[in-house]
C-alpha positions in Angstrom: 84.8 29.5 -26.3 84.7 32.3 -28.9 87.1 30.6 -31.3 86.1 30.3 -34.9 88.4 28.3 -37.2 87.1 29.9 -40.4 87.7 33.4 -39.0 91.2 32.4 -37.8 92.1 31.0 -41.1 91.3 34.3 -42.8 94.1 35.9 -40.8 96.6 33.0 -41.1 96.3 32.9 -44.8 96.9 36.6 -45.2 100.0 36.9 -43.1 102.5 36.0 -45.8 101.1 38.6 -48.2 101.0 41.2 -45.5 104.7 40.6 -44.7 105.6 40.7 -48.4 103.7 44.0 -48.8 105.4 45.5 -45.8 109.0 44.3 -46.4 109.7 43.3 -50.0 112.1 45.6 -51.7 113.0 47.6 -48.7 116.6 48.7 -48.0 118.7 47.0 -45.4 118.2 50.0 -43.1 114.6 49.0 -42.7 115.0 45.3 -42.7 117.8 45.0 -40.2 117.0 47.9 -37.8 115.8 47.0 -34.3 114.9 48.7 -31.1 118.2 48.1 -29.4 120.3 45.3 -28.0 118.4 42.1 -27.5 115.5 43.1 -29.8 114.5 41.8 -33.2 114.6 43.4 -36.7 111.9 42.8 -39.2 114.3 40.2 -40.8 114.6 38.4 -37.5 110.8 38.3 -37.1 110.3 36.7 -40.5 112.9 34.1 -39.5 111.0 33.5 -36.2 107.7 33.0 -38.0 109.4 30.5 -40.3 110.8 28.5 -37.4 107.3 28.5 -35.7 105.8 27.2 -38.9 108.2 24.3 -39.0 108.2 23.4 -35.3 105.3 24.9 -33.4 101.7 25.3 -34.6 101.0 22.2 -36.8 103.4 19.8 -34.9 101.7 20.7 -31.7 98.2 20.4 -33.2 99.2 16.9 -34.5 100.2 15.9 -31.0 96.9 17.1 -29.6 94.9 15.3 -32.2 97.0 12.1 -32.0 96.1 8.9 -30.1 99.4 9.1 -28.2 99.3 8.7 -24.5 102.0 11.3 -24.0 100.9 14.6 -25.5 103.8 16.7 -24.2 105.0 19.3 -26.6 108.7 19.8 -27.5 110.0 23.1 -26.1 109.9 25.9 -28.7 113.2 27.8 -29.2 112.0 31.4 -29.7 115.5 32.5 -30.7 116.4 29.7 -33.2 116.2 32.1 -36.2 119.1 34.1 -34.8 121.4 31.1 -35.4 120.2 30.4 -38.9 122.3 31.1 -42.0 121.4 34.6 -43.5 119.4 34.4 -46.7 118.0 37.2 -48.8 114.7 38.4 -47.4 112.9 37.4 -50.6 114.0 33.8 -50.0 112.6 34.0 -46.5 109.3 35.4 -47.7 109.1 32.7 -50.3 109.8 30.0 -47.7 107.2 31.4 -45.4 104.6 31.5 -48.2 105.2 27.8 -48.9 105.3 26.7 -45.3 102.2 28.6 -44.4 100.3 27.2 -47.4 101.4 23.7 -46.3 100.3 24.4 -42.7 96.9 25.6 -43.8 96.4 22.6 -46.1 97.1 20.3 -43.2 94.8 22.3 -40.9 92.0 22.1 -43.5 92.6 18.4 -44.1 92.0 17.5 -40.5 88.3 18.6 -40.6 88.5 19.8 -37.0 85.4 19.4 -35.1 84.1 21.2 -31.9 85.2 18.1 -30.0 88.7 18.3 -31.4 89.0 21.9 -30.4 88.7 21.0 -26.7 91.3 18.2 -26.9 94.4 18.9 -24.9 98.2 18.7 -25.1 100.8 19.5 -22.5 102.8 22.7 -22.9 106.3 22.6 -21.2 105.6 25.8 -19.4 101.8 26.1 -19.1 100.7 22.5 -18.6 97.5 21.4 -20.2 96.3 23.5 -23.1 93.4 23.0 -25.5 93.6 23.0 -29.3 91.4 26.1 -29.7 93.9 27.9 -27.4 96.8 26.8 -29.6 95.0 27.9 -32.7 93.9 31.2 -31.2 97.5 31.9 -30.1 98.7 31.2 -33.6 96.5 34.0 -35.0 97.4 36.4 -32.2 101.1 35.6 -32.6 100.9 36.5 -36.3 99.1 39.8 -35.6 101.5 40.6 -32.7 104.5 40.1 -34.9 103.0 42.2 -37.7 102.5 45.0 -35.1 106.0 44.5 -33.9 107.4 45.0 -37.4 105.4 48.2 -37.8 106.6 49.4 -34.4 110.3 48.6 -35.1 110.0 50.4 -38.4 108.2 53.4 -37.0 110.8 53.8 -34.2 113.4 54.5 -36.8 111.9 58.0 -37.0 111.2 58.5 -33.2 113.9 61.1 -32.8 113.0 63.0 -36.0 109.3 63.1 -35.2 110.0 65.8 -32.6 107.0 66.9 -30.6 104.6 64.8 -32.6 105.8 61.8 -30.6 103.2 62.9 -28.1 100.5 62.0 -30.6 102.0 58.8 -31.9 101.5 55.9 -29.5 103.6 53.6 -31.6 106.6 55.8 -30.7 105.9 56.1 -27.0 107.1 52.8 -25.7 
């Protein structure tokens, strides 16, 4: 196990400010653009991260760390943000800031030990998973969605980049 909680927290605590720096004050053309039908815009991705903050990471950690006999996770609706009421992006960024701070406070308050990291829960699709795997996924999930936002935004200029597309990996998929 390579997992390091302190290193993971370094990323998790920065995600809200990274999103704010990337998105705050941008025009709707940037915020609502996507990569085509069935894909997400930066706005949608922030909504997805908020939904995960409410229903995924900490609730599943609490199940793993609990004394309950049944440690089965509730299924996560990866598309729930698409049915939420539209709010201004600044409101979403503020909400994410607050929720992430609360999540990190809960994470820190649990004083997670090495023994805790190998405790298990039951994922509805994967079966048995360990706490360190859940926490590692949380970090990778944040980074993946930050990269996704950058990719969606970059692709708004794919046609206009002309021959330079050959040198820009972000535009090649």
